[in-house]
C-alpha positions in Angstrom: 100.3 101.0 126.8 102.8 104.0 126.1 105.4 101.9 128.4 104.9 98.7 126.1 105.0 101.0 123.2 108.3 102.8 123.7 109.7 99.4 125.1 108.8 97.9 121.7 110.3 101.0 119.6 113.2 100.2 121.6 113.8 96.8 120.5 112.9 97.6 117.1 115.6 100.7 116.5 118.3 98.1 118.1 117.5 95.0 115.6 117.5 98.1 112.8 120.2 99.4 114.0 121.7 96.0 114.3 120.7 94.7 111.1 120.6 91.3 112.4 117.1 88.9 112.0 116.7 85.7 113.2 119.2 83.3 113.5 120.0 82.5 109.8 117.6 84.4 108.6 117.8 85.3 104.7 115.4 88.0 105.5 117.3 89.8 108.2 117.1 93.8 107.4 119.8 95.8 105.7 123.4 95.5 108.2 122.9 99.1 109.4 126.3 100.7 107.7 125.1 100.0 104.4 121.8 101.8 105.3 123.8 104.9 106.6 125.6 105.0 103.1 122.4 106.5 101.7 122.3 110.5 102.4 120.5 113.3 101.6 124.4 114.9 100.1 125.0 112.3 98.4 122.2 112.4 96.3 122.1 116.5 96.0 126.0 115.9 94.9 125.4 113.5 92.1 122.2 115.7 90.7 123.5 119.0 90.9 126.5 117.7 88.6 124.5 115.9 85.9 121.5 118.7 85.9 124.3 121.6 85.6 124.5 123.3 82.3 128.1 121.3 81.8 126.0 118.6 80.7 123.4 120.4 78.5 120.3 118.4 79.0 122.2 114.9 78.7 120.8 114.0 75.0 122.0 110.8 73.8 124.4 111.5 70.5 124.6 114.9 71.7 128.6 115.9 73.4 127.3 116.1 76.1 126.6 112.6 76.4 130.4 112.1 76.8 130.4 113.6 80.3 127.5 111.8 81.5 129.2 108.5 81.0 132.9 109.2 82.6 130.8 111.1 85.1 128.8 107.6 86.2 131.8 105.2 85.4 134.2 107.8 87.3 131.8 107.4 90.5 131.4 103.6 90.3 135.2 103.6 90.1 135.5 105.5 93.4 133.1 102.7 94.8 135.3 99.9 93.7 132.7 98.7 91.7 133.7 96.4 88.9 132.8 96.6 85.2 129.1 95.5 84.5 130.4 93.8 81.1 131.4 90.2 80.7 134.1 91.2 78.5 134.9 93.9 81.6 133.5 97.0 79.7 131.7 99.6 81.6 129.9 100.1 78.3 126.9 98.2 76.3 127.0 100.1 73.0 123.8 101.3 72.0 123.1 102.2 68.2 120.3 104.5 67.6 118.2 105.8 64.7 117.2 109.7 64.9 114.2 110.5 63.6 113.6 114.3 62.8 109.2 114.6 61.2 110.1 116.6 58.1 106.0 116.9 57.8 103.1 115.4 55.9 99.7 115.3 54.2 97.0 113.0 54.0 94.6 112.6 51.0 91.2 111.1 52.1 88.1 110.1 50.1 84.5 109.2 51.4 82.4 107.5 48.8 85.1 108.1 46.3 84.8 111.7 46.6 87.7 114.2 48.2 86.8 114.6 51.8 88.3 118.0 52.8 90.8 118.8 55.3 93.5 121.7 56.8 96.7 121.0 57.9 95.8 121.8 61.0 92.7 119.1 61.4 95.5 116.4 61.5 98.9 115.6 62.7 101.0 112.4 60.9 104.4 110.6 62.1 106.1 107.5 61.1 108.8 105.4 63.7 110.9 104.1 60.6 113.8 105.5 59.7 113.0 106.4 56.2 113.3 109.5 54.3 110.1 109.2 52.7 106.9 107.2 54.0 104.6 106.7 50.8 101.2 105.2 52.1 98.7 104.8 48.7 95.3 105.1 48.8 94.0 102.4 51.5 90.4 101.6 52.7 89.6 102.9 56.8 88.0 100.6 59.2 86.9 101.5 62.7 88.6 99.2 65.6 87.0 100.6 68.1 89.9 100.9 71.1 92.1 98.5 68.3 92.5 96.7 71.7 93.1 92.8 72.0 93.5 91.7 75.1 92.4 87.8 76.3 92.5 87.8 80.3 89.5 90.5 79.9 87.9 88.1 76.4 88.2 91.1 74.9 88.9 91.4 71.1 88.2 94.5 68.9 89.5 93.0 65.1 87.2 90.0 65.9 89.7 88.1 63.4 89.0 90.8 60.9 92.1 90.9 57.9 93.7 94.6 57.7 96.4 93.5 55.8 96.8 96.9 53.2 94.2 98.4 55.7 93.9 101.6 58.1 92.9 100.9 61.5 91.0 103.8 63.4 91.0 103.5 67.0 90.3 105.3 69.8 93.0 106.6 72.1 93.4 104.8 75.7 91.7 101.6 77.5 88.0 101.3 77.1 86.3 103.3 80.0 83.8 100.9 81.4 81.7 102.0 84.1 81.5 100.1 87.4 78.6 98.2 87.2 78.5 99.3 91.4 78.5 102.7 91.3 78.7 103.9 87.3 80.5 107.2 88.0 83.9 105.1 88.6 85.3 102.9 86.3 85.6 99.0 86.9 88.8 97.9 88.5 87.9 94.3 87.4 88.0 96.1 83.5 91.6 97.1 81.9 92.9 98.0 85.7 90.3 100.6 86.3 91.3 104.4 85.9 94.7 103.5 86.1 95.9 102.9 82.2 96.7 100.0 81.8 99.4 98.2 78.8 96.4 97.8 76.4 95.6 101.5 76.1 99.4 102.7 75.4 99.7 104.1 71.9 102.8 101.9 71.2 101.0 99.0 72.1 97.9 99.7 69.7 100.2 100.6 66.8 102.4 97.7 67.5 99.1 95.4 67.3 97.9 97.3 64.1 101.4 96.2 62.6 101.7 92.5 63.4 98.2 92.2 62.0 99.5 94.0 58.8 97.9 97.5 59.0 99.1 99.7 56.9 98.3 102.7 59.2 96.4 103.5 62.2 94.1 106.6 62.7 94.0 107.5 66.6 90.9 109.2 67.5 91.1 111.0 70.7 88.2 113.5 72.5 85.0 113.3 72.7 82.7 112.7 75.6 84.5 109.2 77.8 82.5 109.4 80.7 83.9 108.6 83.5 86.6 110.6 82.2 90.4 108.6 81.6 93.6 110.0 81.6 96.1 108.2 80.2 100.4 109.1 79.9 100.9 112.2 77.9 98.3 113.4 79.1 97.5 117.2 80.1 99.1 120.6 79.7 102.1 122.0 78.9 103.8 118.7 77.7 107.1 119.1 76.2 107.1 117.6 73.0 110.7 116.0 72.1 111.7 117.4 68.3 113.8 114.4 67.2 112.5 110.7 68.0 114.8 107.5 68.2 114.3 103.9 67.9 116.8 101.0 68.3 119.2 100.5 65.0 119.2 96.8 64.3 117.2 93.8 62.4 114.3 95.1 64.0 114.1 98.4 63.2 111.4 98.3 60.0 109.3 96.3 62.3 107.1 99.3 63.4 104.1 101.0 62.0 104.6 102.7 58.4 102.7 106.2 59.5 100.2 107.5 62.4 97.8 110.0 61.8 96.1 111.8 64.4 92.6 113.3 63.8 91.2 116.5 64.7 87.3 115.3 66.3 84.8 117.3 64.8 86.7 116.1 60.9 86.8 112.8 62.5 82.7 112.3 63.3 82.3 114.3 60.1 84.3 112.0 57.7 82.3 108.9 60.1 78.5 110.9 59.8 79.7 110.7 55.7 80.1 107.2 55.8 76.0 107.2 57.8 77.8 106.0 60.8 77.4 108.2 64.3 80.9 108.1 66.0 79.5 109.2 69.5 77.5 106.2 69.0 80.2 103.7 68.0 82.3 105.3 71.2 79.5 103.8 73.0 79.5 100.5 71.2 82.7 100.0 71.6 82.5 100.0 75.2 81.4 96.1 74.9 83.0 92.9 74.5 80.4 92.0 71.5 82.0 95.7 69.4 83.0 94.2 65.8 85.2 96.4 63.6 83.0 98.7 61.0 84.3 99.7 57.5 83.7 103.1 56.7 82.8 103.6 53.4 86.3 106.1 53.4 90.1 105.6 52.2 92.8 107.7 53.0 96.6 108.4 51.2 99.5 108.9 53.5 102.6 110.6 52.9 105.7 111.2 55.9 109.1 112.6 55.7 111.9 112.3 57.9 115.3 113.7 58.9 117.4 110.3 59.7 120.4 109.9 61.5 122.6 107.6 63.4 123.3 107.5 67.0 126.1 105.7 69.0 125.1 105.9 72.6 125.8 103.3 75.4 124.4 102.1 78.9 126.8 102.0 81.5 127.1 98.6 83.8 128.9 98.1 87.2 128.4 95.2 89.4 128.7 93.6 92.4 129.9 89.6 92.4 128.1 87.9 94.2 129.8 85.7 97.3 127.6 82.4 96.5 129.2 79.8 94.3 125.9 79.2 92.8 123.7 82.1 93.2 126.0 84.4 91.9 125.0 83.3 88.8 121.7 84.8 88.9 121.4 88.8 89.3 119.4 91.6 90.8 118.8 94.8 88.9 118.8 98.2 89.9 118.2 100.5 86.9 117.9 103.8 85.9 118.4 106.3 83.2 121.2 108.9 82.8 119.7 110.5 79.5 117.1 113.9 79.4 116.0 116.0 76.2 119.0 117.6 75.6 118.7 121.2 74.9 116.9 124.0 72.1 117.6 126.7 71.1 118.8 128.7 74.2 116.6 126.7 76.3 118.3 123.3 78.4 116.8 120.8 79.7 118.3 119.7 83.0 116.1 117.0 84.0 117.2 117.4 87.6 113.8 115.2 88.7 114.1 113.3 85.5 116.0 111.6 85.9 119.3 113.2 87.2 117.6 112.1 91.0 116.5 108.2 89.5 120.7 107.9 88.2 121.7 109.6 91.8 119.8 106.8 93.6 121.1 104.3 91.5 124.5 105.3 92.7 123.5 105.7 96.1 122.4 102.2 96.3 125.6 101.0 94.5 127.2 103.1 97.9 125.2 100.8 99.8 126.1 98.0 98.3 130.1 98.3 98.4 129.6 99.0 102.5 128.2 95.8 103.5 130.3 93.9 105.4 129.8 90.8 103.1 128.8 90.7 99.6 125.4 89.4 98.8 125.6 86.3 97.5 123.7 86.9 94.1 125.4 89.3 92.1 124.1 93.3 91.7 123.8 95.0 88.8 123.9 98.7 88.5 122.4 99.8 84.5 122.2 103.5 83.4 120.3 103.4 80.6 120.2 105.5 77.7 117.6 107.0 75.5 114.9 106.8 78.5 112.9 109.9 76.8 113.3 108.5 73.4 111.2 105.5 74.0 112.7 103.0 76.9 115.3 102.2 74.0 118.3 101.7 76.1 116.1 99.2 78.5 114.8 98.0 75.6 118.6 97.3 73.7 119.5 95.7 77.1 116.5 93.0 77.2 117.1 92.4 73.5 120.5 91.7 73.7 121.3 91.4 77.6 124.8 90.9 78.7 123.1 88.4 81.6 120.5 85.8 80.7 117.0 87.1 81.3 116.0 83.8 83.1 118.8 84.3 84.9 117.7 88.1 86.2 115.6 87.7 89.1 114.5 91.2 89.6 114.5 94.4 88.2 114.2 97.8 90.4 113.9 101.0 88.4 114.2 104.4 89.7 112.3 107.5 87.9 112.5 111.1 88.7 113.4 110.0 92.1 114.0 113.0 94.4 110.8 113.0 95.9 110.7 116.6 94.3 112.8 118.0 97.6 110.1 118.0 99.2 110.4 115.8 102.8 109.4 113.1 104.2 106.4 111.4 103.8 103.7 108.7 105.3 103.3 106.5 102.4 105.5 104.6 99.6 103.5 104.7 96.2 104.9 101.2 94.5 103.5 101.7 90.8 101.9 97.9 89.2 101.3 96.7 92.3 99.7 93.0 92.2 101.8 91.7 90.0 104.8 90.0 91.7 106.1 88.7 95.3 108.0 91.5 95.4 105.1 93.7 96.6 105.9 91.8 100.3 108.9 93.1 100.5 107.9 96.9 99.7 105.3 96.2 102.8 107.6 94.8 104.9 110.0 97.1 104.5 108.3 100.6 104.5 106.2 98.8 107.5 109.6 98.6 109.7 109.5 102.4 109.2 106.2 103.2 110.1 104.6 104.4 107.1 101.8 102.7 104.6 102.7 101.2 101.0 99.9 102.8 98.6 99.2 102.1 95.0 100.1 104.7 92.2 98.6 107.8 93.8 98.2 109.4 89.8 96.9 106.2 88.2 95.7 108.0 85.3 98.7 109.6 84.3 99.8 105.5 83.5 103.0 106.1 85.3 104.1 102.6 85.4 104.3 102.1 81.5 106.7 105.3 80.7 109.8 103.8 82.4 112.3 101.3 81.9 111.0 98.4 83.9 108.4 98.1 81.4 111.2 96.3 79.3 112.1 94.4 81.3 108.7 93.4 82.5 108.0 92.6 79.1 111.1 90.0 79.0 109.6 88.2 82.0 111.7 89.7 84.5 109.8 90.3 87.8 110.0 94.2 88.3 109.3 97.0 90.8 109.2 100.6 90.4 108.2 103.6 93.1 106.4 107.3 92.7 107.2 109.9 95.3 104.6 109.4 98.0 102.1 112.2 98.5 101.1 113.0 102.1 104.2 114.3 103.5 104.6 114.3 107.1 104.1 117.9 109.2 102.4 119.0 105.8 98.3 120.3 105.4 96.3 117.6 103.6 96.4 118.0 99.9 99.9 119.5 100.1 101.3 116.8 98.0 98.9 117.0 95.5 99.5 120.3 94.9 103.3 119.9 94.5 102.7 117.5 92.2 100.2 119.5 90.1 102.6 121.7 90.1 105.7 120.0 88.7 103.6 118.2 86.1 102.3 121.7 85.1 105.3 124.0 85.3 108.7 121.3 85.7 108.4 118.3 84.2 109.8 118.5 80.7 110.8 121.9 81.1 114.2 123.6 81.1 112.9 124.0 84.8 112.8 120.7 86.0 116.1 122.2 87.8 117.4 121.7 91.6 115.6 123.9 93.8 117.2 126.1 96.6 114.9 124.8 99.3 115.1 120.6 98.5 114.4 118.5 101.4 115.6 115.1 100.3 115.3 113.2 103.6 112.6 111.8 101.8 113.8 110.1 99.3 116.6 108.8 101.2 113.9 106.7 103.1 112.2 105.5 99.5 115.8 104.5 99.0 116.3 102.5 102.0 113.3 100.7 101.0 114.5 100.1 97.7 118.1 98.9 99.4 116.0 96.5 101.6 113.9 95.0 98.8 117.5 93.8 96.2 118.7 93.2 99.2 116.7 90.2 100.6 115.8 89.0 96.8 120.0 89.0 96.8 120.6 86.9 99.5 117.4 84.4 99.7 117.7 81.0 97.5 113.2 81.9 96.2 113.6 84.0 93.7 110.3 86.4 93.2 107.5 85.2 91.3 104.8 86.8 89.2 101.3 87.0 91.0 97.8 87.0 89.0 98.6 90.3 87.7 101.2 89.4 85.7 100.9 91.4 82.4 99.7 89.3 79.2 102.7 90.3 77.0 106.0 89.4 76.5 108.7 90.9 74.3 109.3 89.7 71.7 112.3 90.4 70.7 113.6 90.1 74.1 117.0 87.7 75.3 117.6 84.6 76.9 
């Protein structure tokens, strides 16, 4: 057995180093010299520059934005990439509104009488680019989780006309217990413990807006067993003070105002209408739930400071070699922006996302090292304003430089440095089951002697928190990964511990900087997986296809 294993391993190593597969196989592994172009030193060099004090946190619209764009373009020129714009430009201008909340207040009435609220009982925000948002006294109706999901036969609105009303809903997805084990969540409903598209705050607000609601009230906390997390949950989150939206004809197509209401006050407000919010939480876990009007109303005022921001995506390409397939596109993406600075604090964004930008640059380096250009055109997109709502990717999807129908795959990189802790036995793929890209990932990871896992921290909802989501909504099969957690040579639980430390201590904080003991060998292996996946897509006549978990969503503004 041992001798056969050694021989087999030697043959596999020879195969990988030669870059050869079966004769004429379009699915052959990537040529060795392209894989070798990805190095820890190359990744770290880019991260050090982009996460340095000189780049001032890479905020869109800030003076240091030009440094970020110039750096990326200079590296693309060095690699002899071509400008990605059809007009020969490296930049895709992205016009944004910057919105800084200037405070707001609500006035609630219950059964015709004023309902007392203190400033600490609620928060008010608006993503409309207006100095003043003034919503007159409007009736409140409770719509459970505020979700309409035909694939689950779920409709919390049940035909209710909410025009001119304010809808109150529970945060997240319905935590439906697994019939086989009530201590767990049902994996057949809303992705089990994983945050689904329907549970995202933006999805709920967009749905309420589309149905004509005047504003939304989000009800948080309270007993929800089994517990479910979600995007933005957890301690010590840094809150971006200036929000942004795309500045175009769709700028006002957002819910006018969003109110977050303290749970104790919410329970008291419902009780004043003769309703038990705890019981309603339980009833909202059923498909049979029907909306419940309150004997209450709310008036909302929100004030904003608004400014125009002119930012940009960077786009480069390797032109395809096939006369037909060159008009189809494989798109790698990674956002260059971070949170800028506040006061004396620079939010460096080394892992999030200087590392992803570095990863896309290293992948571009690998593609330029190929002995022959791939058959399909490969795009390298460095997006702006991901931290403010995936806006650079959203803008590209709404205004694609190349048709989305001809864009066969998106491979997105975010906080990709593997947090600098070395090699892992696992490769964590987000959104497993959505497309045939899964098969390519499995092949590449297996070739490395590793295993593919799904999202290793599903309650955080990472799949819905980076740029690939916009491409998915635009109909493009998309791939995203997360750092593995089973580290080679480390004890059990080490990866989980380090991830918790990062989320608690560094995520969206000034301390997200290059650490002196970083080991990026694991990041190299993960990048080589993404290189092989993209290369095989670029070489294979049949494009990736959606599977049974294709999300029930489409961006209504997506370009064609």
